[in-house]
C-alpha positions as a Markdown table, in Angstrom:
| # | Residue | x | y | z |
|---|---|---|---|---|
| 1 | Met | 0.1 | 0.1 | 0.0 |
| 2 | Ile | 1.3 | 3.4 | -0.6 |
| 3 | Lys | 0.7 | 6.2 | 1.7 |
| 4 | His | 0.8 | 10.3 | 1.3 |
| 5 | Cys | 3.3 | 11.5 | 3.8 |
| 6 | Tyr | 2.6 | 15.2 | 2.9 |
| 7 | Ser | 2.4 | 18.1 | 0.4 |
| 8 | Leu | 3.3 | 21.7 | 0.5 |
| 9 | Ile | 3.9 | 24.5 | -2.1 |
| 10 | Cys | 6.9 | 26.5 | -1.5 |
| 11 | Gly | 9.1 | 29.0 | -3.3 |
| 12 | His | 11.9 | 26.3 | -4.2 |
| 13 | Ala | 12.8 | 22.7 | -3.4 |
| 14 | Val | 15.7 | 20.8 | -3.9 |
| 15 | Ile | 17.0 | 17.1 | -3.8 |
| 16 | Asp | 20.7 | 16.9 | -3.5 |
| 17 | Glu | 22.3 | 14.4 | -6.0 |
| 18 | Arg | 24.8 | 13.0 | -3.3 |
| 19 | Thr | 22.7 | 12.6 | -0.2 |
| 20 | Arg | 19.2 | 12.7 | -1.7 |
| 21 | Phe | 17.9 | 14.9 | 1.0 |
| 22 | Leu | 14.9 | 17.1 | 0.2 |
| 23 | Ser | 15.3 | 20.8 | 1.1 |
| 24 | Val | 12.2 | 23.0 | 0.8 |
| 25 | Phe | 12.7 | 26.8 | 0.8 |
| 26 | Asp | 10.1 | 29.4 | 1.5 |
| 27 | Val | 6.6 | 27.7 | 2.2 |
| 28 | Ile | 3.9 | 29.4 | 0.7 |
| 29 | Glu | 0.7 | 30.1 | 3.2 |
| 30 | Gln | -0.4 | 33.4 | 1.6 |
| 31 | Ile | -0.2 | 35.4 | -1.5 |
| 32 | Asn | -0.8 | 39.2 | -1.6 |
| 33 | Val | -1.3 | 40.7 | -5.0 |
| 34 | Lys | -2.4 | 44.4 | -5.9 |
| 35 | Gly | -5.6 | 44.5 | -7.7 |
| 36 | Glu | -9.3 | 45.0 | -7.6 |
| 37 | Pro | -11.2 | 42.1 | -5.9 |
| 38 | Asp | -13.2 | 40.9 | -8.8 |
| 39 | Gln | -10.2 | 41.2 | -11.1 |
| 40 | Thr | -8.8 | 38.1 | -12.5 |
| 41 | Ile | -4.8 | 38.1 | -12.5 |
| 42 | Arg | -2.0 | 36.0 | -13.6 |
| 43 | Ile | 0.7 | 36.3 | -11.8 |
| 44 | Pro | 4.1 | 34.9 | -13.0 |
| 45 | Met | 5.3 | 33.7 | -9.6 |
| 46 | Arg | 7.5 | 30.6 | -9.7 |
| 47 | Phe | 6.8 | 28.1 | -7.1 |
| 48 | Asp | 6.8 | 24.4 | -6.4 |
| 49 | Leu | 4.6 | 21.7 | -5.1 |
| 50 | Val | 6.2 | 18.7 | -3.4 |
| 51 | Ser | 4.7 | 15.7 | -2.6 |
| 52 | Val | 6.3 | 12.6 | -0.6 |
| 53 | Trp | 4.9 | 9.2 | -0.6 |
| 54 | Met | 5.8 | 6.1 | 1.2 |
| 55 | Lys | 5.2 | 2.2 | 0.6 |
| 56 | Ile | 4.1 | 0.8 | 4.0 |
| 57 | Glu | 3.5 | -2.8 | 3.1 |
| 58 | Thr | 6.3 | -4.2 | 1.0 |
| 59 | Lys | 3.9 | -7.1 | -0.1 |
| 60 | Asp | 1.3 | -4.8 | -1.7 |
| 61 | Leu | 0.8 | -3.0 | -4.7 |
| 62 | Asp | 3.6 | -0.3 | -5.4 |
| 63 | Lys | 2.4 | 1.7 | -8.2 |
| 64 | Gly | -0.3 | 4.4 | -8.4 |
| 65 | Val | -1.4 | 7.5 | -9.9 |
| 66 | Ser | -1.7 | 11.2 | -8.0 |
| 67 | Arg | -3.8 | 13.9 | -9.6 |
| 68 | Ile | -3.5 | 17.4 | -8.6 |
| 69 | Ser | -6.3 | 20.0 | -8.8 |
| 70 | Leu | -6.6 | 23.7 | -7.9 |
| 71 | Ser | -9.8 | 24.7 | -6.2 |
| 72 | Lys | -10.4 | 28.6 | -6.3 |
| 73 | Pro | -12.8 | 30.4 | -4.3 |
| 74 | Gly | -16.5 | 29.6 | -5.7 |
| 75 | Asp | -15.7 | 25.9 | -6.0 |
| 76 | Ile | -14.0 | 26.3 | -9.2 |
| 77 | Ile | -11.9 | 23.3 | -9.7 |
| 78 | Ser | -9.1 | 22.8 | -12.4 |
| 79 | Asn | -7.0 | 19.5 | -13.0 |
| 80 | Ile | -3.3 | 20.6 | -13.4 |
| 81 | Ser | -1.2 | 17.6 | -13.3 |
| 82 | Glu | -1.0 | 13.4 | -13.1 |
| 83 | Val | 1.9 | 12.0 | -11.4 |
| 84 | Glu | 2.8 | 8.4 | -11.8 |
| 85 | Ile | 4.0 | 6.8 | -8.6 |
| 86 | Asn | 6.2 | 4.1 | -8.7 |
| 87 | Leu | 7.6 | 2.4 | -5.6 |
| 88 | Thr | 8.8 | -0.8 | -6.9 |
| 89 | Glu | 12.2 | -0.5 | -5.9 |
| 90 | Ala | 12.1 | 2.3 | -3.0 |
| 91 | Thr | 10.2 | 3.0 | 0.1 |
| 92 | Phe | 9.8 | 6.7 | -0.6 |
| 93 | Phe | 8.7 | 8.8 | -3.8 |
| 94 | Arg | 8.8 | 12.3 | -4.0 |
| 95 | Ser | 7.2 | 14.7 | -6.7 |
| 96 | Ile | 8.2 | 18.3 | -7.5 |
| 97 | Ile | 5.9 | 19.9 | -9.8 |
| 98 | Gln | 7.3 | 23.3 | -10.8 |
| 99 | Phe | 4.8 | 26.2 | -11.7 |
| 100 | Ser | 5.9 | 29.4 | -13.4 |
| 101 | Gly | 2.4 | 31.5 | -12.6 |
| 102 | Ile | -0.9 | 31.2 | -11.3 |
| 103 | Glu | -4.2 | 32.5 | -12.2 |
| 104 | Leu | -6.1 | 34.0 | -9.4 |
| 105 | Thr | -9.9 | 34.7 | -9.8 |
| 106 | Gly | -10.3 | 36.6 | -6.6 |
| 107 | Pro | -9.3 | 37.0 | -3.0 |
| 108 | Gly | -10.2 | 34.1 | -0.4 |
| 109 | Leu | -9.1 | 30.5 | 0.0 |
| 110 | Tyr | -7.4 | 28.4 | -2.6 |
| 111 | Lys | -6.6 | 24.8 | -2.5 |
| 112 | Phe | -4.5 | 22.4 | -3.9 |
| 113 | Val | -6.2 | 19.1 | -3.8 |
| 114 | Ile | -4.1 | 15.8 | -3.9 |
| 115 | Glu | -6.1 | 12.6 | -5.0 |
| 116 | Phe | -4.5 | 9.2 | -5.2 |
| 117 | Lys | -5.7 | 5.6 | -6.7 |
| 118 | Gln | -4.2 | 2.4 | -7.3 |
| 119 | Thr | -5.0 | 0.0 | -9.8 |
| 120 | Asn | -8.7 | -0.2 | -10.2 |
| 121 | Asp | -9.8 | 2.0 | -7.2 |
| 122 | Asp | -11.0 | 5.2 | -7.6 |
| 123 | Leu | -9.5 | 8.3 | -7.1 |
| 124 | Ala | -9.6 | 9.5 | -3.4 |
| 125 | Glu | -8.6 | 12.7 | -1.8 |
| 126 | Val | -5.8 | 12.2 | 0.4 |
| 127 | Ser | -4.8 | 16.0 | 1.2 |
| 128 | Glu | -5.4 | 19.5 | 0.6 |
| 129 | Ile | -2.8 | 22.5 | 0.5 |
| 130 | Pro | -4.5 | 25.6 | 1.5 |
| 131 | Phe | -3.3 | 28.9 | 0.9 |
| 132 | Val | -4.9 | 32.6 | 1.2 |
| 133 | Val | -5.0 | 35.0 | -1.5 |
| 134 | Thr | -5.4 | 38.6 | -0.4 |
| 135 | Tyr | -6.0 | 41.7 | -3.0 |
| 136 | Lys | -4.9 | 45.2 | -2.0 |
| 137 | Thr | -6.3 | 47.8 | -4.0 |
| 138 | Ser | -4.0 | 51.1 | -4.6 |
| 139 | Glu | -6.4 | 52.8 | -2.2 |
| 140 | Asn | -5.9 | 50.2 | 0.7 |
| 141 | Gln | -2.3 | 50.1 | 0.5 |
| 142 | Ser | 0.1 | 50.7 | 3.1 |
């Protein structure tokens, strides 16, 4: 069986080639943008979504698929990516999905939704990564 350990969004993540250690820099919990609250803005912000998975039973299935979606305020959900998870020869699996921008549809709570399935199972949600977006107009800048 494969277990989702954790996921997070950060400014940058690196896996050291020699030690295989994962380093995570600048965890993102909030994004502040300049604009009107009813404005859709695409910001050219670079960030990474990191997920770590673990095989907990060596006799069980060791392959699966993870789907990442973005939930925006107003229940707008868009699929972003699918990642093949293969733990046939390892105990841990790490994925780093790199983004070069994000489209924001207004202020509020956004969530990256992580789902997972093995073989013939249905996708099941295993995690949410929430972050808050605030809009600041030129009038309320301080």
